[in-house]
N, C-alpha and C positions, 0 to 999 in steps of 0.2 A: 603628433610627433613622428619623425621619420624612423622607421624600423632600422635596426642595425643590419649591416650586410656590406657586400662589396660596394665600392664607390659608385659604380654604374647603376646598381640596384637602388641605392639611396637617392639617386637623382630622380627616379621615376615617380610621377605623381600618382596618388592612390585614392581610392574611395574614402571619403570623410576627411581628406586633407583640406586644411585652410590654404587658400591661395590668394595672391593679389594679381589682378589684371592691370597692366599699365598701358595707357594709350599714348599716342604720339606727342601729346602735350605733357607727358609724364605725370598725369593724374592717376591715382591708384584706387582700385575698387576691391575691397575684401569680400571674398565669397567662400562658400564651403562646397566642395565637390561631392555629389551623391550619385552613385551609379544609377542610371536610368532617369536621372532628373535633368533639370535645366537651370541655368543661372542667367540673370539679366544684367547687362552692362549698358547703362544709358538707354534702356528700352529695347536693346537688341538681345534676343535669346541666344544662348550658347549651350549646346548639348554637352553635359558633363562627360559622357562616354567618349566624346571627341578629344577631351583633354586628359582624362585618366589614362595612364600608361605612357604618356609622353614625358620626356625629361624636362626638369626645370630649365628655364631659359628658352623654351620653345616660343614660337609665335603662332597664334591661332587667328583665324579670320572670321569675323562676324558675318551674318547674312548680308549686311550692308557693304561688305568689302573692306572694313577697317581692320588693320592688323593690330593685335594686342599681344604684348609680352606677358607671359604667365610664369610666376615664381611663387614658392612658398614665402610667406612674409617674414622679414626679420622682426625682432622685437620692436624696433623703432617704427617699423611700418604698421605693426599690429595695433599698438596701443591707441593711436588717435582714432582708429576705427572700431575699438573694442565696444561691444554692447554695454551700456552703462545707464545708471540713473543718478550717478554722482560723478563729479569731476575726478579723473584719475590723476595720479602722480605721473608726470610725463617723462619720457626717456632721458631728457637732458638733466633731470634731477635724480633719476634712478641710478645713473652711472656714478655720481658722487656718493650717493647713499651706500652703494656696494663697496666703493673704494675707501672713502673716509670713514665709513661705518665698519670697514674691515670685515666683511662677511664672506666666508669661504666654505669649502666642503667640510662636512663633518660637524659643523657647529649646530647648536640648538638656538634658534632665533624665535623671539616672540614679536608678533606684529599686532599693534593696537590700532584699530580703524582700518578695515579691509576694503570698504567701498566695492568697486566692481572687480577687484582682484588684479589690477594692473601690476602693482608692486609685488603682490603674492606670486605671480608668474616668474618675476625676476628672482625673487628670493628662493623659490623652489629650484630654479636652475643653479643658483649660487651655492646652496648648501649641499646639493647633489643627493645621491641615494643614501649616503652615509650620515647625512645630517637630518635635523628635524625642524619643522616649522609649525608654530602654534599661532593661529590668528584669532583675534577677538573682534567681533562686530556686533554692535548693539541692535541693529535693525535687521529683522528677518528678511525683508525684501532685498537688501544689499547682500546679505549672506547667500541667499538663493542665487543671485546673479553671479556672485564670486564663484560658487560651486560650479555653475554652468560654464563660466569662462575658463576655469581651470580644467574641467573635464574636456572641453572642446579644443583648447589651445595648448594644453600641457600634456594631458593624458592622465592615466592612473597616478595618484600621489598618496601611497600608503603612509608616507612619513609626514603628512600634513593633517593637522587637527584644526578644525574650524569651530570655535565656540561662539554661539549666539548669546552674548552676555555683556553686561556693562562692566567695563574694566575698572571704573571707579568703585565698584563693589569688591574689587580684589582680583589679583591674578593668582592662579593655582600653582604655577611653575616656580621652581627654585633652582638656583645655581646655573642659570642660563648664560649664554655667551653674549648675546646681543638683544637689545629691545629697540623697536622702531615705533614711534608714536605719531599718529596723524590725527590729532584731536585739537579742538580750539583752545583748550585750557590745560596743556600738559603739566604745568606747575602743580596742579592739584593731584597729580598722579606720582609725584617724585618719591614719596615714601614707599609706595607700592612697588615702583620700579626698582628702587634700591634694595628692597627685600627679595626681588625676583632675580636681579643680576648678580653674578659672581663678582668678587673684587677684581678690578681691572677691566670688567666688561664694558662695552660701549653702548650708550644710549644715543639714539638719533631721533630728532624731532623735525617735522615739516610744518612750517607756519607761514601764513600769507602776509602778515603785516609786521612792521618793525616794532610797534608797541608791544605786540605779543612776544617778539624776540627779546626785548629788554626785560620784560617781566620773567620770562623763563630763565634767561642767563643769570639774573640776580638770584633767583631761587636755587638754581643749580649750585652757584658758588657759595650760597649760605647753607647748603645742605651737605650731602654725602657724595658730591661729585667734584671733579677737577678736570684740568686739561680741556677747558671749554673752547670750542671754535664755532664761529658762525660764518656762513658764506651764502652767496647766491650764484646761479649760473645763467649766462645769457648765450643763446645760440643764434647765430646769423648765417643763414645759408646764402649761396651765391648762384646767380643765373649765369651760365656759361653756354653760349650758343653762337657759333660762327664768330663774328667780330664783336658781338655784344657780351661784355663781361662786366658784371656789376652785382652788388648785393640785391637779393630779392626784395620786393617792395614790402612784404610782410615779414616781420621778425618775431621769433619766439623769444620774447623778452622776459619780464618778471612773471614768474609763476608762484614762487614762494622762497622762503629762506630755509636753509638747513642748519641745524644746530647739533653739534656732536659733543659728548662729554663722557668721561670715564668714571666708573663707580669706584670710590675710594675704599680702602680696606678699613675694617673696624670702625672706630670713631674718628679716624683721620688725624689723630693727634700725632705730633712729631715723635719719632723714635730716635733716641740718642745713638750716634754711630761711634764705632771705635776709632781712635785717632790713627792717621796714616803711619805705617812703619817707615823708619828712616834708614833701614839697612838693606834696602832692595836696590840692586844694580840698575843703572839708568840706561835705557835703550832709546833709539829714535822713535819707536812707536809706544813708549810708555805713556800711561795716562797722566793727567795733571797732578793727581795725588802723589804718584810715585816720584814725579819730577820735583814736586815741592819738598818731599821728604829727603831728597838727595842733596839739597842745597845746604 
């Protein structure tokens, strides 16, 4: 993370910073700067001390004479290169998770299925220092990697709790704002999620196949959830160079489906409403109930 300070200071690259080197073909290479050390880009060594202290956006020259652009990685640049033993949730899906899942500062979020911590990094940024994140991961090796990635690419996270535990055995948290589930059979977890979420809270699930989506959506609608939505995102980048303008040959197409649902209050039975009053003056911006009562 970049320390706070004047804009000029924040741009300077520091010891232990993660950076990407970008070559003339716009290929990226994720590396960590360590004072006194060296990094290698396509077999060409670069002294870290020659990079540390320069502002982002500088160009450095390899011993072979190749100019490389050096920058701190954006989230989208970081995730494809993130050290991992399991497939991460990619940036094109993380964006909708944060927006449709309505995740923001100050919220308490529970993440089920952490993997290498790709989504964890985004969630920590989204909830901010005033929010809390609790992650469940059943595999110790995945949890260890997630801890390492958060420490390296996010920094200290005192508001993050990582539990090495099977979520199907239960979630300890109550009255949380949001739950995100990245498991193969999330319908088995719905009673547990309903007990964890506050009324109106959002559950988000990530699933790779449409058969899983169908089973989950049916279970959501039969249980204590409503306002169910399902979507997928497709990202197609473009090659723009001189007079060559076309889509890139490789497209980030289907990675998974996203399902969003709201936790219903109580037993979700209908509550009778009072009839509309008929003695309210009519204005141009009155709601439908007022207008109906004025006729």
